N, C-alpha and C positions, 0 to 999 in steps of 0.2 A: 488551243487553235489545232491538234492532227484530227480530234474529233467533228473541227467542223468541217474538215476537208476531207473524214471520210465516209460523212453525208452527203457529203457533193457530190465523189467518184463512187458513190454507191448506189446514187443516182441512173450513172453512165453505164453501170455493172450492168444494173437490175433489166435495163431496158434492151439491151442486147440478146442476154440471156434465156436457153430452153434450157428446159428438161430432156434427159431421155441416156441413151446407154449407145455407144459408138458399135459399131460392128467392121471392123480392121480389115483393108486391102491388107494386101501383103507386103510388105517394110522390100523395099528395091534392094538389089544386091546388094549394089554398093552403097554404103553409107558412108556421111561424116563423119570421123570419127569421134567419140565423145570423153565430156570434160566431163570428171568425177565433181560433182555438188556437195558431198555431203562432208560432214567433218571429219579432221585431219586425225591419227592416233591420239595428241597433245589437249583434244578437243576443243582447240582453236577456228574456228568456221573460215574453208575456202571461200577463194574470191570468187564471183560467180558468172563475172561479167567473159568471163569466154565462153563458156557455157551457152550463155544466152543467147548469145549471138548466132548460139547453130540452128538451124530451121530441129522445126517440132512436126511442120505437115507444109508440104507444096500440091498446092491443087491448080495447075495455070503457071500463070505469073505470079500470081498470090503466093506469098510464101509469112508464117507465122512460126517463128520465131521461140525458140527452149520462155525468153522472156516475159512476153506475153504471157505464155503458158502460166508459171511461177508468179507471173504482178497479178495474173487472177485469178487461181491461189491462191495467195497471200491474203487478197480482200474476200473472196470468200469465207477464211479460218477468223478474219479478224470481222467482218459483218455475224459469223459463229459470236465472235466471245462477247460480243458488242449487246448482245439480246440474250447471253446465258448458256447459249447452247455449246456443250462440249466438241473440240475440234476431232479429227479421225486420228486415229494410235493405229491401227493396227495395218500392216503391208494393206490387206482388204480392204483395206477401208478409204487408205492415201490412196490405191489404185483407182479406183471407184470417184473418186472428187475425179483422182486426173480423168478419167475417163469421157467423164461426165461437161469437165474442161472442154476436151479436144469433140469433144461432138459438137461444147457451142461454138465453139471461135469454126470450128467447119459449118459448122448449116451460116453463120453471120459472112462466109467470105464467100457463100453459095452463087445467091440473086447476083453478085459482081462480077464471080468467074462467069456463068451462063449470057451477064450480060453481054462481059468484054467476049464470048464467041459466037455473038450473032452481030458482032463486030456496033455494038452502041459507048457512043468512050462523049465525053463532057467536054461543051465549047472549051472555049479561054473565058466566052461570058459565064460562063455555071460556073468554073471556075472562080473570079471574080464572085459570083455572090453568093457560091462555097464558104472562101477565105471572112466573108463580110459576115456572114452569120458565124463564125468560129469565134471569131473578135470580138461580137456583140455575146456569148456567154459569156466569153474569157471577162468582159467584163462586167457581164453581174456578177459571179464568180468572186470576182472581184472587191464587189459592194463585200459581200457578208465579212471583209475585212478592215473596213473602212473605220470602225470602232477602235481595231488594232493600231492601224496609222493611225489615230489620236490620241492614242496613249504615248505616243514616240514621239509623234512631231509633238503633244500639246493644243491647249483649243482654238489657237491664235491661225493656228494652219490653213490655207486655204483649200479650198474646194481643187480645184487640181494636182495643188502639191498631194493633196490625199490621199486622191485616187491612181498618180505616183506611185507614194509606197504603197498603200492597198493592193498596186500587184506588186508593185517585189515581196512583200510578203507573202503572195497567193508563188507567185514563182521560183520562192526560197520550200515554202515546205509543200507542195511538186515536187519539186527535184529530190527533198528530203522521203518525201512518203515515196517513191519508183527507185532511184537511190540513179537517179542518172539524170542530165543539165533541163529544164523545163523546156526547152526547143525541143530537146528532142520528145519530147509527151506531146508538142505543139503538133508535131508533124503526123503524130500518130493519129492524132484527134482530129484532122484535115484530111489524113487518107481515110480514114471511116467514115467523114459527114461526105468526102467523094463518091465513098462506094454507097451509101443510103440515096444522093442522088442517082449513080446509076441506077441502085433497084427502082428508084422509081421511075425513071426512064425505063427500064424494061417493063414494069408492070401498065405504064401507059402502053408501048408497042404491044405486049401482049392481052389486051383488054380491046384493040381495036380489030382482031382477030374471029372476037367472039363476038358471037348474036341470036339472035331470035327471033321464031316465026310468030308469026298472030296469035301461032293454039298453042305454042309452047305463052305466052302470055296471059291467056285466056287462062290455059293450066295452074302458071302460078297461081293469077290472078285466086280460084279458087280454092286452094289449098291458100293461099297464105289468108285470105277471107275466113277461112272454119277455122283456120289457126285462133286470128287474133279474136274473132269472136265468141271464143269457149274460154280464152285465158284473159279477155275485157273483163265478161262475164263472171269470173269467177275472183277476180281483185279489182275495183276500178281506180288503180295506181296504175296499172300496165297503162290501160288505154292514155293517160294523161303523159305518160314518159310516151308514146308511140306520138303521141300528137304535139306535142309537144319539141319534142327530137328533132320530127320533120316542119313541126315553120323556123322553126330556128337553125336547122340546115348540118343536121346533126345525121338526123338518118335523110336517106333517099326512100325509105317504108311510108308512106304515108297511112291513117284509120281508114279503113277500109271496115270499121264497123263502129258505130256508134253507144255507146249504151244509156239508159235512160238515164236524168237527173243530173246533167250536163247545164252549164249554161257559161253569158261574158259578163265581165267583169274588167274593169280598169276600177285599177288602183294604185294612189300614193305614201309612200310613207311619208310620217318626217319623226328625225330623230337625231340628239346630238353625232352632229359629220365628224369628217377625218379632222378637219382642224383645231373642233374643240374638246375634241373626245379625251385624248391627253390630256386636259386642264383638269375637263373629268373628270377624269379614272386620278387623277390625281390625290383630285380632292376626295372624293371618297376615301380612298383609300387611307386619307388623313383620316380623316374622319370616321374608321373604322380604329384606328389606334387611339383616338380621341376616347374613343369612350370605352376603351378596353384605358387606358391608363386615369379616367375619371371611374369605373367604376374598383376599379384598384382600393384607388380614395379615398372613396366614401365609405366601405363594405370599412376600414382599419381608422376610418374618421383621420384622416393623413393632409396636411398641407393644405391648409382653406383658402389659401391667396392662392395658388395652384393649380384650384377645384375652378377658382372662379374665367384665370386667366385661356382657359381650357372652354369653357362653357363661353365666354365671348368670341373665340379663335371659330370654335364649333360651328360659332351661328353664321360666326363672316362665311366659311365655308358653304355652308344651307343657302348660304342669303345664294351666291354667287353662285350653284348650281339651280337655284331654283330659278335665278335674272335668264341662265341660258332659257331652260323650262316655256318662260313665261315668252322671250322671242320666239324661239320654236313655233307653242300654238297663235301667236299673235301675224307667222307667215302662211300658217295651213290653215287660221283663217280667213288670211286675204285668196289662198288657194281658193278655202268653197265657194265664195264670194261668188268669184269670178266663174267658175264651174255651175254653178243655182244661176248667171245671169248666159252662160250659154254658151260660155265657152269650152271647148272641144281638150279633155286632162290632160291630152297630150300637150298645149297648147299652154295649158295654166302652168303643167311641170315647168314645162320650156322658159316660160317666164321668167316664172320666181325662183329657178334651180339654181342660181348664185347667193339667194337666201337663205339665213342658219338656221338649220336645221330639215329642209327640202331635200332630202338626201334619196333616193326610189319612187322611181317609177316601170312597176312589177307588171309589163308586158311586154309581150310580140311589138316583130316591125308590125306586125295586124291593129294594132293595138289592144290588146285585149291579154284577160289570161283567163284562167276556165276556170270553179269550182264543180264540185261534186256537193250535189245539194242536198238527196235521200240518206247522206249520213254525212258524220263530223268526219271529213276533208280534213283531211293531218297535216298537209301543208300553212291551214291557218288556225291561229285561236281560235277559241270557239267564240270569242267576242265579235272578230272581223265575221266568224264563217255564220252565227246565226244572226249579227246585222244587211250580213249580203244576203242572205236568201230569203228572207223578211222584205223585202224592196222588190217592189213592182220594179218590169221593163220602162227603164230613161231614168228609173231613183235617183238622187244623191245621198249617201249618208246622214247623220252627225258625223263628227269627226270624232272618234274613238281613241279612248288610251286602254294603251295595252303594255302597262310597266312603263315604262322609260319614251313607250312613242305613242305614237296620235298616228294614226290610218282614217284616209278615205275613199270613200266605194260605191261606182255607178256602174249601175245592171244594165249592160245592154240588151239579153237577151239572152234565150232553150239555144244548146246544140239541136238541129232537128236530128232525131237518133233513129238505128235504122240500121240497113244493108246498103253500102255502094254499089251499083253497075260497073259491069265492063266499060261501060258506053257511053258513063261518068264522063271520061279521059281518058280516053284509051293512050294518049301520045305519053301522058305520065305514067301511064300504070305500064306500059308499056317499058317506059324507061326505065323503072324501077327492077322490072325481071330481068332484064339486063342488065343491069347492076349486082343484083342476085344473084346470075346466072355467072356473072363473071369473079364474082366473089368463088363461089363453088371449085371451078373451071381451075381461076389463078391456086385455090386453096392444092388439089388435088397435083397440078403440076410441082409445084413445087415438094414434093413428097416426092412424083418421080425423078426431077435435077438433082434432091438432096443423096437419091440412090444411087446417082451419077455420079455426084464425087468424092461418097465412098468410095464409087471405083474405080479413079479418074486419082485420087488422089495420094501420094507418097506419103508416108508418114514414116518418121524418124525414132522410135519410140525406146530405142535405147539413150539419144539425148537429153530425153525429157525422164526417165525412170528417175533422175534422183527430183523431183522436184514433188515437195514434201514431207523428205522424205531427215530425218533431225539428224 
């Protein structure tokens, strides 16, 4: 279970980590007394709890303790071992890692510190929202321990009882891993979430002060258009990524240039759905094992009765899986019939979505996906791509079987190729230019604030000098 917890906690660690070397500010003239953390002469490890409570550095009202530095260091070393990398051994290497961790922890405090300086505070309502987000994360983490809970409580345990036991296991794992109570870890996690919320509020406040003129927006448009044209002509997948990301709301920058060869399609896929996939996979696995056993018996001329049993069972499993696919095919035929009768593909999918095998409507909110037709589109199998390219505008394909799946494709029409003009949608292009400039200035100001923080922070290097030392 320890590896499971390590994987969960590692995700949180890596999200906040940034690389870099810290140029430390001068240490304060008066520092709290450091506590030794190395092993005693007798070779017994010293209790580090007192040392861990000391500050590693302070930044305004924010304090990072030696314990936080030690926890980060130990997690990184465990991460290295997990992937077969050697842990640092020399004093110089250990110090480099320690300094990197201090830089990471300082960087994580810069934006909450700056938000505090600017008088930005979390409302009680926002704190409640943060607490709910933390609880949702804990519930998600505890879900990974349900099987462990079932092992302890038995198969007859109810869902509520299992969830409670899974949480108890998680809490104990966290306490064992960090060496302090779960409640303390939960407080630290909540504080981290609150700091992230402060950071979001700070960025929102900063962005309000950034503007673009029409001249700047036009200059951005011209530069972005030239860059897109070059990259999209070099590789069609760049256009697809940009076009689809904007449609999905994952990017604020629209595609300003469309290469030739793109067509709009609607696609529905039919396959074993989630409810049946476990049974289907189990049947396939059993069939594979039976094949291996049967082959050995035949080659050795052994146990003809068992051979007959294997053949009977194999045929039963084969029939079960074939039955699933027969149901899938029949439902796919119903969908296609309605589409041929004039029903919109989306409506046809929604009508039959609860039936066996109707598993995927591969289209965005605006109702289609794009295919590249001048060369094999890597997002689709050759069979589906070939059939789609052969369709005329408005035509619907036959049901296309690819392995264990079926596909139904309708071609809507080609995307007009060429360059956009700023006058096509000046509001959207100005908004995109503004987002781009906000991102640039936000990046610059963070570097400035980090420099300020390095000078404003007080580091207690003597306190954390023993971290990593064996």
